[in-house]
N, C-alpha and C positions, 0 to 999 in steps of 0.2 A: 464407273458412273459418271456421267456428265455432272459438271458443276452448276448449280442453279443459284443465280444471284440473289442475294438477300433483298426481300422487298424494301424499296425506298433508297436503294443504293445501285449506282450505274455500274455496268459491267466494263471495267477498264480496258480488258482485252479487245473489246469490240468497239468502244466509242472513243478510244485515244486519238484515232486518225481523223475522225470527224469532228472533234471539238478543237477550237481555236481560241483559247482563253485571252482576254484582253488584259492589258496592264493600264493602271490609272493612279494618279496622285489625287483623286476626288476623294473626299471623306464620304462616309456612308450615306449621311443626309444628302450630300450633293449628288451621288450617284443615283439615289432614288428619286430625286426631283427632277433630274436631267432626263431619266427614262419616263418620268410621268409627263414631261414636256413633249415626248415623242421622239427621242434621240437614243441611240445606242452608243456606248464607248466602243472604239476600235483599238486604241492603244496608246501608250505614252510617246510623245514626239518630242524632239528637242533640235536645237540648233546652237551652234557655238561660233565665236569669232575671236581671234586673240590678236590683238592690235597693239602695235608699237606707236605710241604718241609722239609727234614731231615737235619741233621747237618753232616758236613764233615770238619776235620782238614786240615789245608794247613800250610806248612812252610812259615814264613813270608818273607823269603829271596829268595824264588823260584817262578818262573812263572810254573804253572802247571795246567792241566785240573782237574776240580773236576768230576770225572767221576759218581759218585752217583748222583750228582745234574744234570748232563747231561741227564743221563738216565731217572731221575724222571720227568723232563720237557718234554722229548721226549715222555715217556709213558702217561703222562696225555694229550698231544695233540693228540696222537695216539687213546686214548680212546674216546675223543670228536668226532674226525673224524669218528671213526668206528661207533658210535652211530647214527651220522647223515647219514651215508651210509645204515645203517639197516633201518632207517625210509624210505629213498628212495626205497630201496628194497622191502619194504612191499606195496609201491605204485605201483610197477612194473615199475620203472624208468629205463631208460638207463644211466642216469647220472645226475649230480648236477653241475648247473653254478652259477656263481656269489658268489663262496664260500668265506666267510669272516671267518678268525680265529683269535680270540680276547683272550686276557689275562687280567683277571680282579682282581685286589686285593681285597679279602674278607675284609669287613669293620669290622667284629667282632673280628678278631684275627691277629697277625702280620706275621705268617708264613703259611697262608692258601690262595690258589690262585684258581680262576675259570678259566677253559679253556673252550672256547665256540665257536662252529663251526655252521655255519648257511648258507644256500643257497636255491636254488630253484630247485626241482626235475623236470626234463624233459623227455619226451619220443618222439623217432622218430615217426612222422606222418605216415610214409609209412611202418612201421613195420620192418626197418632194425635195427639189434642189434648193439649197440655201447659200450657194456660192455667190461670190461677189460679182460685180458688173466686169471685172477683168478675169473672170472665170478662176478665181482662186479661192481656197477654203477661207471663210471668215474666221476672224481671230476675236477673242474676247477676254478681257482681264475680269470680268465679273464672277462672282461667286456662283455656285450652283444655285442657291436661293435666289439671287438676283436674276440669273439668267432664266429660271423658272417663272418669275414674276414678270420679267420683260416680255417673254412669249405669251404668257397669258393675257397680257394687255394689248396684244397686237403688234408689239415691236420685235425686231430681231437684230442681233448684232451684225455688223458689217465688217468691221476692221478696228484692231487697235491702232490708234492715231497719236503720234507725237510731234513735239517741236522741241528744239533745244537751242540753247545760246551760251556760249562760253564768253565771260566778260572779265576784263581786267579792272579792277577797283584802283583808281588813281591814288598815289601817296599825297599826303598833305606836307607842305613845306614847313620848315622848323618853327618859323614865326607863328603860323596858324596853329600849329600843334601845342606850343606853349600857352598862346592866348587862350585855348580852349580847355587847357588841362583843369581839372576840378570842377568844371562848369556843367550845368544840365543844359544841353542844347541840341538842336537838330544838326546832323552832319549832312549838308545838302548833296555833297558829291557821292556820298554812299547811297542817299535816297534816290538820286536820279539814276545811279548805275543799276541799282536793284529793280526800280521801276521799269527803265528801258528793256533791261534784259528779260524779264518776265514777260513784258508786252511782245517781245520778238518770239519767244517760245510759244505763247499762246496764240499769235498769228499764224505761225507755221503749222500748229495743231490745226487750225481752222482750215487752213489751205489742204491739208491732208484729208480732211473731212469731206470738203468740197470736191476734191478728185474722186473720192470714193462714193459720191453721189448720195451722202447720207443725209438724214433730216435733222440730225444733231448729235451731240457727243454727251455721254453720261459718265459718272464716276471719274470725273477730271481730278487728276492729283497735280499739284504744283510742288516740285521738289528742288532742293539746292544742294549740290555735290561740290565741296571745295576740292579742287584739283590737287593730288598729291605730287604731280611732277613739277609744279611751278607754284611760287608763292603769289597770293593776292589774285589768283584766278578762280572764279567760281562758275560751275555749269548751273544753269536754270533749266529745268526739264518740266515740260508739261505733257502729261500722258492721260489717256482715256479710251472709251470704247464708243466708236461711231455707231449709230442705230439708225434703222429705218422702219417706217410702219408698212405692214404688208397685209393686214387684215384688221377687221374690227376687234375691240377688245372682248374678250370671254369672261371678265370679271364683272359680276353684277354690281350696279351702283349702290352704295351704302343706303341702308334703310333708316329714317328718322325714328328713334325711340324716344318717347316722352314719358317719364316716370310721374306718377301722380301719389302724393301722399294725403293724409287726412286734412292737414292744413291747407293744400292747394283746393279741396273740395268745399272749404267753408266759405 
């Protein structure tokens, strides 16, 4: 007697070859909202880059950017992101949502670091292309909820953009250290170094957004990462999601609601 599948259950023997289940690190809420925005998940994509950090001399008494280290850290992140985008490209994705960009210290040696990018590749259900001006999948660090709201308002993500600067913080001489000990006062060389480094990082983020022909950048985070391979070196990182308007907002403007009570009517 032929087996009849129970109602409500798929016949695995006949549908296994036709199904292509996706993988995703999206939460249930994010998955539902991204589908509601008109996208289907295709699969989890990732990229990695393991970098050995070189050495660069700095004058002990001067605030200065360590340009060699800035470029190395930028290149390492760029390599991880590019490999993640290549995986999404192979899936025929329009973009990658929920991107996480992480830095992990390699446990086996002191000056080796892993840069890791991971996200969920998605494709427009209706076949509309959302790829970048460089014909690459868009990348977004926004949550599923933020992505849905952005799309409803007529904007879409273009690219994750970042800027960084590794800065050396000058040492104070012994006389200045002794004079300032126990006092409440501003430390101008620290203030100047932190301000200048953040400005460099933000300027470079703006330059990436301009290259992507974006209208703006949302969700910008400013982070500080003390470098574990050299003392008094700090990396300042600015990272966000560049966006562009592509249609009118589908969100109705808020209604003004005026409540009246008995005292208002007297």
